[in-house]
C-alpha positions in Angstrom: 79.2 -107.2 62.1 80.3 -110.6 63.3 80.0 -113.3 60.7 78.7 -116.7 62.0 80.8 -119.7 61.7 78.1 -121.4 59.7 78.1 -118.8 56.9 81.9 -118.5 57.0 83.3 -121.9 58.2 86.8 -121.0 57.0 87.0 -117.6 58.5 90.6 -116.7 59.7 92.0 -119.7 57.9 94.8 -119.6 55.3 94.5 -122.3 52.6 97.0 -123.1 49.9 95.4 -124.3 46.6 97.5 -125.8 43.9 96.3 -125.9 40.3 94.1 -122.8 41.2 94.0 -121.6 37.6 92.4 -124.9 36.3 88.8 -125.6 35.7 88.1 -127.3 39.1 90.8 -125.3 40.9 89.3 -121.9 40.1 85.9 -123.1 41.3 87.2 -124.5 44.5 89.3 -121.4 45.2 86.3 -119.2 44.8 84.2 -121.4 47.2 87.0 -121.6 49.8 87.4 -117.8 49.7 83.7 -117.3 49.9 83.8 -119.4 53.0 86.1 -116.8 54.6 89.6 -118.2 54.0 92.6 -116.3 52.8 93.7 -118.3 49.8 97.2 -118.7 48.4 96.7 -119.5 44.7 99.4 -121.6 43.2 99.6 -122.3 39.5 102.1 -122.6 36.7 101.3 -119.2 35.1 100.3 -115.9 36.6 98.0 -115.2 33.7 95.8 -118.2 34.6 95.7 -117.1 38.3 94.9 -113.5 37.8 91.3 -114.1 36.6 90.7 -116.2 39.7 92.1 -113.4 41.8 89.8 -110.9 40.2 86.7 -113.0 40.6 87.5 -113.6 44.3 88.0 -109.9 44.9 84.8 -109.1 43.0 82.9 -111.5 45.2 83.9 -109.5 48.2 85.9 -112.4 49.6 89.3 -112.0 51.3 92.0 -110.9 48.8 94.1 -114.0 47.9 97.8 -114.2 47.3 99.3 -115.3 44.0 102.3 -117.6 43.7 103.2 -118.7 40.2 105.3 -121.8 40.3 106.1 -124.3 37.6 106.3 -127.6 39.6 108.0 -129.4 36.7 111.0 -127.2 37.2 110.7 -126.4 41.0 113.2 -127.7 43.4 113.2 -128.0 47.2 114.4 -124.4 47.5 111.5 -123.1 45.5 109.0 -124.9 47.7 110.8 -123.6 50.8 110.5 -120.1 49.5 106.8 -120.6 49.1 106.4 -121.8 52.7 108.6 -119.0 54.0 106.5 -116.5 52.1 103.3 -117.9 53.6 104.7 -117.8 57.1 105.9 -114.2 56.6 102.9 -112.8 54.9 100.0 -114.8 56.3 101.5 -116.0 59.7 100.0 -119.4 59.4 98.8 -122.3 57.2 95.6 -124.2 58.0 95.2 -126.3 54.9 96.3 -127.4 51.4 94.0 -128.4 48.5 96.0 -130.4 45.9 94.3 -129.8 42.5 97.3 -129.5 40.2 97.1 -132.4 37.7 98.4 -133.3 34.2 96.8 -135.7 31.7 98.2 -136.1 28.2 95.4 -138.2 26.8 94.5 -141.9 26.5 97.4 -144.0 25.2 98.7 -147.6 25.4 101.6 -148.3 27.7 103.6 -149.7 24.8 103.8 -146.3 23.2 103.6 -144.0 26.3 106.5 -141.5 26.0 108.9 -141.9 28.9 109.4 -138.2 29.3 105.6 -137.7 29.4 105.3 -140.5 32.0 107.9 -138.8 34.2 106.3 -135.4 33.9 102.8 -136.7 34.8 104.1 -138.7 37.8 106.0 -135.7 39.0 103.1 -133.2 38.8 100.4 -135.5 40.0 102.3 -137.3 42.7 105.8 -136.2 43.6 105.1 -132.5 43.7 102.1 -133.1 45.9 104.1 -135.1 48.3 107.0 -132.7 48.3 104.8 -129.6 49.0 103.0 -131.4 51.7 106.2 -132.5 53.4 107.7 -129.1 53.4 104.5 -127.5 54.7 104.2 -129.9 57.6 105.9 -127.6 60.2 103.4 -124.8 59.4 100.5 -127.1 59.4 101.5 -128.7 62.7 101.7 -125.3 64.4 97.9 -124.7 64.2 95.2 -126.4 66.2 93.3 -127.9 63.3 94.8 -128.4 59.8 93.5 -130.2 56.8 95.2 -131.5 53.6 93.0 -132.6 50.7 94.3 -134.6 47.7 92.1 -134.8 44.6 91.7 -138.3 43.4 90.2 -140.1 40.4 89.2 -143.6 41.4 87.8 -144.5 38.0 91.1 -143.8 36.3 93.1 -145.4 39.1 91.3 -148.7 38.7 93.5 -150.7 36.4 92.2 -150.4 32.9 93.6 -149.9 29.5 95.1 -146.6 28.2 95.0 -144.5 31.3 98.8 -144.7 31.6 100.8 -142.6 34.0 97.7 -140.5 35.0 95.9 -143.7 36.3 99.1 -144.9 38.1 99.7 -141.5 39.7 96.1 -141.3 41.0 96.3 -144.8 42.5 99.6 -143.9 44.2 98.0 -140.6 45.5 95.2 -142.6 47.2 97.9 -144.6 49.0 99.7 -141.5 50.0 96.5 -140.1 51.6 96.3 -143.2 53.8 100.0 -143.2 54.7 99.9 -139.5 55.8 96.7 -140.1 57.7 98.1 -143.1 59.6 101.4 -141.4 60.4 99.6 -138.3 61.9 96.4 -139.8 63.3 97.7 -139.6 66.9 98.2 -135.8 66.7 94.5 -135.1 66.4 95.2 -131.8 64.8 96.4 -132.7 61.3 94.2 -134.6 59.0 94.5 -136.0 55.4 91.7 -136.9 53.1 91.0 -137.5 49.4 88.1 -136.3 47.3 87.1 -137.9 44.0 85.0 -135.2 42.4 83.9 -137.5 39.6 83.7 -136.6 36.0 83.7 -132.8 35.7 83.4 -130.5 32.7 87.0 -129.3 32.7 89.7 -128.9 30.1 91.5 -131.9 31.6 88.5 -134.1 31.2 88.1 -133.0 27.6 91.5 -134.5 26.8 90.0 -138.0 27.5 86.6 -137.2 26.1 86.9 -134.6 23.3 83.3 -135.0 22.4 80.4 -134.2 24.7 80.8 -136.3 27.9 77.3 -137.1 29.2 78.7 -138.2 32.6 80.5 -134.9 33.2 78.9 -132.5 35.7 79.7 -128.8 36.4 82.7 -128.5 38.7 80.7 -126.3 41.1 78.9 -129.4 42.4 82.1 -130.6 44.3 83.1 -127.3 45.9 81.1 -127.7 49.0 82.8 -130.9 49.9 86.2 -129.3 49.8 85.0 -126.5 52.0 83.6 -129.0 54.5 86.7 -131.1 54.8 88.8 -127.9 55.3 86.6 -126.7 58.1 86.4 -127.5 61.8 83.2 -129.3 61.1 85.2 -132.2 59.7 87.7 -132.3 62.6 88.5 -135.9 63.4 87.9 -137.1 59.9 91.1 -138.4 58.4 92.2 -141.1 56.0 88.8 -140.9 54.1 88.2 -141.0 50.4 84.9 -139.4 49.5 83.0 -138.4 46.5 81.7 -135.0 45.4 78.7 -135.5 47.7 81.0 -136.1 50.7 80.0 -139.8 51.0 82.8 -142.3 51.5 83.9 -144.3 48.5 84.7 -148.0 49.0 88.3 -148.7 48.0 
């Protein structure tokens, strides 16, 4: 039976998802797989990725690949092994969804631990840049590729106590624009950002340990990730959108 492109908009695509074992990452990975993609699930520990793998297989979606990688320790060679493995096992790469993130809680800059600052900036910003750069040759070899960075515009707006997390998210938004401008002439490789808004995830709970009335279920944002990865969003680049897919003024 032939599956329509409307029901499986990511059929025959290979999508790398970082932070796939997290609260939002697991939900997005499941949605991307349900849309027909073969997912490469990247996370710090295999034990957090295995339940996501099991859920995707139980859904009847394409079986994903697991790639445990601690980006706090990873060097360029580790990223290159990942890319080489994707090329060898999957034959292509059609997109990346950056969902790996670290947040150590609200704290004033005056007492922000330096090692914590460096770790957060590395995971949230430097690792995302490095992985994207090393994946560029694979992404440029397909007709339509999409890279999505997960942003947090509220935290990125200068305000007290958001520290390295807020700075990293502000820088990530700039990185989206830079990548988009540098590749806009290709017409085949696009870069966008999604701000999913407050979501009921373990990361959000670090900032709001009590019930957060503004937080919504992570599933509400999944469709926007799928849309921006699909050919339906071809030509859309340099955009920052909310969970509903509508542009956010920056």
